[in-house]
ZASEKOL-707836 format. One line per field, with one value per residue (C-alpha): z, y, x; residue number from 1; residue in three letters. Coordinates in Angstrom, 1 decimal. Example, Ala and Ser with C-alpha at 12.3 -4.5 7.8 and 13.67 -1.06 7.14 Angstrom:
# residues 2
w 7.8 / 7.1
v -4.5 / -1.1
u 12.3 / 13.7
nulum 1 / 2
torba ALA / SER
This chain:
# residues 84
w 0.0 / -1.0 / 1.5 / -0.5 / -0.1 / 3.6 / 3.9 / 2.0 / 4.4 / 7.4 / 6.0 / 5.4 / 8.9 / 10.4 / 8.4 / 9.4 / 13.1 / 12.8 / 11.2 / 13.9 / 16.6 / 15.0 / 15.3 / 17.8 / 19.7 / 20.2 / 21.6 / 18.3 / 18.7 / 15.7 / 16.9 / 16.6 / 13.8 / 10.2 / 9.9 / 13.1 / 11.8 / 8.6 / 10.5 / 12.9 / 9.9 / 8.8 / 5.7 / 3.1 / 4.2 / 4.5 / 1.4 / -0.6 / 0.5 / -0.4 / -3.8 / -4.3 / -3.3 / -5.5 / -8.5 / -7.8 / -7.6 / -10.9 / -12.7 / -11.4 / -12.2 / -15.9 / -16.4 / -14.7 / -16.6 / -13.9 / -10.4 / -8.2 / -7.3 / -3.8 / -3.3 / -2.1 / 1.5 / 1.6 / 1.0 / 4.1 / 6.4 / 7.3 / 8.4 / 4.7 / 4.1 / 1.2 / 1.3 / -0.8
v 0.0 / 3.4 / 6.2 / 8.3 / 5.6 / 5.4 / 9.2 / 9.2 / 6.6 / 8.6 / 11.7 / 9.9 / 8.4 / 11.9 / 13.3 / 10.4 / 11.0 / 14.7 / 14.1 / 11.5 / 14.0 / 16.5 / 14.3 / 15.7 / 12.4 / 12.7 / 16.3 / 18.2 / 21.6 / 22.7 / 26.3 / 26.1 / 23.6 / 23.7 / 19.9 / 19.4 / 21.6 / 19.6 / 16.3 / 17.7 / 18.5 / 14.9 / 12.9 / 15.1 / 18.1 / 16.4 / 14.2 / 17.3 / 18.9 / 15.8 / 15.8 / 19.5 / 18.9 / 15.8 / 17.8 / 20.6 / 18.0 / 16.3 / 19.6 / 20.8 / 17.5 / 17.5 / 20.6 / 19.2 / 17.0 / 15.9 / 17.1 / 16.1 / 19.1 / 18.9 / 19.9 / 23.5 / 22.6 / 20.5 / 23.6 / 25.2 / 22.2 / 21.5 / 18.0 / 17.1 / 17.3 / 19.8 / 23.4 / 26.1
u 0.0 / 1.5 / 1.9 / -0.5 / -3.2 / -2.5 / -2.7 / -6.0 / -7.4 / -6.2 / -7.8 / -11.1 / -11.0 / -10.4 / -13.3 / -15.6 / -14.6 / -15.4 / -18.7 / -19.5 / -18.7 / -21.0 / -24.1 / -26.5 / -26.6 / -22.8 / -23.0 / -22.9 / -24.5 / -26.6 / -26.2 / -22.4 / -21.7 / -22.9 / -22.5 / -24.4 / -27.2 / -27.4 / -27.5 / -30.1 / -32.3 / -32.3 / -31.3 / -32.8 / -30.7 / -27.3 / -27.9 / -28.7 / -25.4 / -23.5 / -25.1 / -24.2 / -20.5 / -20.3 / -21.6 / -19.0 / -16.3 / -17.2 / -17.6 / -14.2 / -12.5 / -13.6 / -11.4 / -8.3 / -5.8 / -3.4 / -4.5 / -7.4 / -9.5 / -11.0 / -14.5 / -15.0 / -15.6 / -12.4 / -10.2 / -11.7 / -11.2 / -7.5 / -8.6 / -9.1 / -5.4 / -5.7 / -4.5 / -5.9
nulum 1 / 2 / 3 / 4 / 5 / 6 / 7 / 8 / 9 / 10 / 11 / 12 / 13 / 14 / 15 / 16 / 17 / 18 / 19 / 20 / 21 / 22 / 23 / 24 / 25 / 26 / 27 / 28 / 29 / 30 / 31 / 32 / 33 / 34 / 35 / 36 / 37 / 38 / 39 / 40 / 41 / 42 / 43 / 44 / 45 / 46 / 47 / 48 / 49 / 50 / 51 / 52 / 53 / 54 / 55 / 56 / 57 / 58 / 59 / 60 / 61 / 62 / 63 / 64 / 65 / 66 / 67 / 68 / 69 / 70 / 71 / 72 / 73 / 74 / 75 / 76 / 77 / 78 / 79 / 80 / 81 / 82 / 83 / 84
torba UNK / UNK / UNK / UNK / UNK / UNK / UNK / UNK / UNK / UNK / UNK / UNK / UNK / UNK / UNK / UNK / UNK / UNK / UNK / UNK / UNK / UNK / UNK / UNK / UNK / UNK / UNK / UNK / UNK / UNK / UNK / UNK / UNK / UNK / UNK / UNK / UNK / UNK / UNK / UNK / UNK / UNK / UNK / UNK / UNK / UNK / UNK / UNK / UNK / UNK / UNK / UNK / UNK / UNK / UNK / UNK / UNK / UNK / UNK / UNK / UNK / UNK / UNK / UNK / UNK / UNK / UNK / UNK / UNK / UNK / UNK / UNK / UNK / UNK / UNK / UNK / UNK / UNK / UNK / UNK / UNK / UNK / UNK / UNK
């Protein structure tokens, strides 16, 4: 397994951990956290956001030849491992 693959797995695990911590059942506060607010609203709200980000990623990727373009939210979250 390459170090890039391991780093990507680490990044995804950190992201999953953050999302898990934002769930209202785990103490996430919808007043303080955008992710918690989406999760509090239910599946339609967070699935809509996932769809929006997926569309942005696909549209950005079609214009890139050699680099992976992270979704817009990922450039704002240092936990994703991308820097803008």
